[in-house]
Structure formats: C-alpha cells, structure tokens
TIKE-347148 format. One line per 10 residues: number of its first residue (from 1); their letters; for each residue x, y, z of N, C-alpha, C. Coordinates in steps of 0.2 Angstrom, whole numbers, always signed. Each point is the difference from the previous one (the first is absolute). Layout:
% residues N
NUM) A) X Y Z X Y Z X Y Z; ...
% end
This chain:
% residues 116
1) XXXXXXXXXX) -123 +244 -307 +5 -5 +2 +5 +4 +5; +1 -4 +6 +5 +3 +5 +7 -1 -2; +4 +3 +3 +7 +0 -1 +3 -7 +1; -2 -3 +5 +2 -7 +1 -2 -5 -5; -6 +1 -3 -2 -5 -5 +3 +2 -7; +2 +6 -1 +3 +2 -6 +7 -2 +0; +3 +0 +6 +7 -3 +1 +0 -7 -1; -5 -4 +3 +0 -7 -1 -1 -2 -7; -4 +4 -4 -1 -1 -7 +6 +1 -4; +4 +5 +2 +6 +1 -4 +5 -5 +2
11) XXXXXXXXXX) +0 -2 +6 +5 -6 +2 -2 -6 -4; -6 -2 +0 -3 -6 -4 +2 +1 -7; -1 +5 -3 +2 +1 -8 +8 -1 +0; +4 +3 +4 +7 -1 +0 +2 -7 +0; -3 -4 +5 +1 -7 +1 -2 -4 -6; -6 +2 -3 -2 -4 -6 +5 +2 -6; +3 +6 -1 +5 +1 -5 +6 -4 +1; +2 +0 +7 +6 -4 +1 +0 -7 -1; -6 -3 +1 -1 -7 -1 +0 -1 -7; -3 +4 -4 +0 -1 -8 +7 +0 -2
21) XXXXXXXXXX) +4 +5 +2 +7 +0 -2 +4 -6 +2; -1 -2 +6 +3 -6 +2 -2 -6 -4; -6 +0 -1 -3 -6 -5 +3 +0 -7; +1 +6 -2 +4 +0 -7 +7 -2 +1; +3 +2 +5 +7 -2 +1 +1 -8 +1; -5 -3 +4 +0 -7 +0 -1 -3 -6; -5 +2 -4 -1 -3 -7 +5 +1 -4; +4 +6 +0 +5 +1 -5 +6 -5 +2; +1 -1 +6 +6 -4 +3 -2 -7 -2; -6 -2 +0 -2 -7 -2 +1 -1 -7
31) XXXXXXXXXX) -2 +5 -4 +0 +0 -7 +8 -1 -3; +4 +4 +4 +7 +0 -2 +3 -7 +2; -3 -3 +5 +2 -7 +2 -2 -5 -6; -6 +1 -2 -2 -5 -5 +4 +1 -7; +2 +7 -1 +4 +1 -6 +7 -3 +0; +3 +1 +6 +6 -3 +1 +0 -8 +0; -5 -3 +2 -1 -7 +0 -3 -3 -6; +0 +4 -6 -3 -3 -6 +4 -6 -2; +7 +0 +0 +4 -6 -2 -2 -6 +4; -1 +1 +7 -2 -6 +4 -6 -2 -2
41) XXXXXXXXXX) -5 +4 -1 -7 -2 -2 +1 -4 -7; +4 +3 -5 +1 -3 -6 +2 -7 +0; +5 -1 +5 +3 -6 +1 -5 -5 +3; -4 +2 +4 -5 -4 +3 -5 -2 -5; -2 +4 -4 -4 -1 -6 +3 -5 -5; +6 +0 -1 +4 -4 -5 +0 -7 +3; +0 -1 +7 +1 -7 +2 -7 -3 +2; -5 +4 -2 -7 -3 +0 -5 +3 +5; +2 +5 +3 -5 +3 +5 -6 +3 -4; -6 +0 +2 -6 +2 -4 +1 +8 +0
51) XXXXXXXXXX) -4 +3 -4 +0 +7 -1 -3 +4 +7; -5 -4 +3 -3 +3 +6 +4 +0 +6; +4 -5 +0 +4 -2 +7 +5 +6 +2; +4 +3 -5 +4 +6 +2 -4 +6 +3; -5 +1 -3 -5 +5 +2 -2 -1 +7; -3 -6 +1 -2 -2 +7 +5 +1 +5; +6 -2 -2 +6 +0 +5 +2 +7 +1; +0 +4 -5 +2 +7 +2 -6 +4 +4; -6 -2 -2 -5 +3 +4 +0 -2 +7; +1 -6 +2 +1 -3 +6 +6 +4 +4
61) XXXXXXXXXX) +5 +0 -4 +6 +4 +3 -2 +7 +2; -4 +3 -4 -2 +7 +1 -4 +1 +6; -5 -5 +1 -5 +0 +5 +4 -1 +7; +5 -5 +0 +4 -1 +6 +4 +5 +2; +3 +4 -5 +4 +6 +1 -4 +5 +3; -6 +1 -3 -4 +6 +3 -3 -2 +7; -1 -6 +1 -3 -2 +6 +6 +1 +6; +6 -2 -2 +5 +1 +5 +1 +7 +1; +0 +4 -5 +2 +7 +1 -6 +3 +4; -6 -2 -1 -6 +3 +3 +0 -2 +8
71) XXXXXXXXXX) +2 -6 +1 +0 -2 +7 +6 +3 +4; +6 +1 -3 +5 +3 +3 -2 +8 +1; -2 +3 -5 -2 +7 +1 -5 +1 +5; -5 -4 +0 -6 +0 +5 +3 -1 +7; +4 -5 +1 +3 -1 +7 +4 +6 +2; +4 +3 -5 +5 +6 +2 -5 +6 +2; -5 +1 -5 -4 +6 +1 -4 -1 +7; -3 -6 +2 -3 -1 +6 +4 +1 +6; +6 -2 -1 +5 +0 +6 +2 +8 +1; +2 +3 -6 +2 +7 +1 -6 +5 +2
81) XXXXXXXXXX) -6 -2 -2 -6 +3 +2 -2 +0 +7; +0 -6 +2 -1 -1 +8 +5 +3 +4; +7 +0 -2 +5 +3 +4 -1 +7 +0; -2 +3 -6 -1 +8 +0 -6 +1 +4; -6 -4 +0 -6 +1 +4 +2 +0 +7; +4 -5 +2 +1 -1 +7 +5 +6 +3; +4 +2 -4 +4 +6 +2 -4 +6 +0; -4 +2 -4 -4 +6 +0 -6 +0 +4; -2 -6 +2 -7 +0 +4 +2 +0 +7; -5 +4 +3 +1 +1 +8 -4 -5 +4
91) XXXXXXXXXX) -4 -4 -4 -4 -5 +4 +1 -7 -2; +6 -1 -4 +1 -6 -3 -3 -2 -6; +1 -6 -3 -3 -1 -6 -7 -1 +0; -4 +3 -4 -7 +0 +0 -2 -3 -7; -3 -6 +0 -2 -3 -6 +5 -3 -4; -1 -1 -6 +6 -3 -4 -1 +2 -7; +4 -3 -5 +0 +3 -7 -7 -2 -3; -2 +4 -5 -6 -1 -3 +0 -6 -4; -3 -5 +2 +1 -7 -3 -3 +0 -8; -5 +3 -1 -3 -1 -7 +5 +4 -5
101) XXXXXXXXXX) +2 +6 +1 +5 +3 -5 +6 -4 +0; +3 -3 +5 +6 -3 +0 -1 -6 -4; -5 -4 +1 -2 -6 -5 -1 +2 -7; -3 +6 -1 -1 +2 -7 +7 +2 -3; +4 +3 +4 +7 +2 -3 +4 -7 -2; -1 -5 +5 +4 -6 -1 -3 -3 -7; -7 -1 -1 -3 -3 -6 +2 +4 -6; +0 +7 +0 +2 +4 -5 +7 -1 -2; +5 -1 +5 +7 -1 -1 +1 -7 -4; -3 -5 +3 +1 -7 -3 -3 +0 -7
111) XXXXXX) -6 +4 -2 -3 +0 -6 +4 +4 -5; +4 +5 +2 +4 +5 -4 +6 -3 -3; +3 -5 +4 +6 -3 -2 +0 -4 -7; -5 -4 -1 -1 -4 -6 -3 +4 -6; -2 +6 +2 -4 +4 -5 +6 +2 -6; +6 +1 +3 +5 +2 -5 +2 -5 -4
% end
C-alpha cells in the first residue's frame, strides 16, 4: 500500500467515525425532543389521535429536519470546497465534487435522523 492510499484510507475511517458520532448526536437530540414533547403527545392521544399518528408525525419531522440539514451542509461544503480548489489550483477548477459519495452521504443523513 502506498503512502497516499494509506492516508486516504485513514482519512476515510476518520470521516466514518465523525459521521457516526454526528448521527448519534442527531438521534440523541431528536430523542430529547420526543421526551420533552410527551405531554403534547399525551394530549393529542387524549383528544382522539390514533396511536400511530404521533409516531408518523415525529418521523416525518425527523426526516424533514435531516433533509434540511443535509442540503444546507452539502451546499456549504460544495461552496467551500470549490472556493478552496479555485484558490489552490493553478489551472482553474478541474472536475467537480464526486457525485456518488455526495448522494450517498445525503441519503445516509436523511436515514439517520429518524433512526433515533
């Protein structure tokens, strides 16, 4: 294994760990939100809401929150990445962001939010 591939592997592992920690943070925040809203959920159940409806509502809220965060983070990352690439490149911007990993990260972010 070359030094570059070893560095790339180390960087990928570090990113995977950071994503896992961020996912736990999102899940913990959403679980805290559910705990804090238990009275609201109880009141909705008392006035006739079905048992599945609050769960679906909270899941939809988590998906929308995760999607918004993923889109804002991706836009900021792409903007900063292209700015850094244009500053450091002597021949201008070559290529673009890797589309498949970016889409995979977006999907993983949206799926991680409701998992909590």
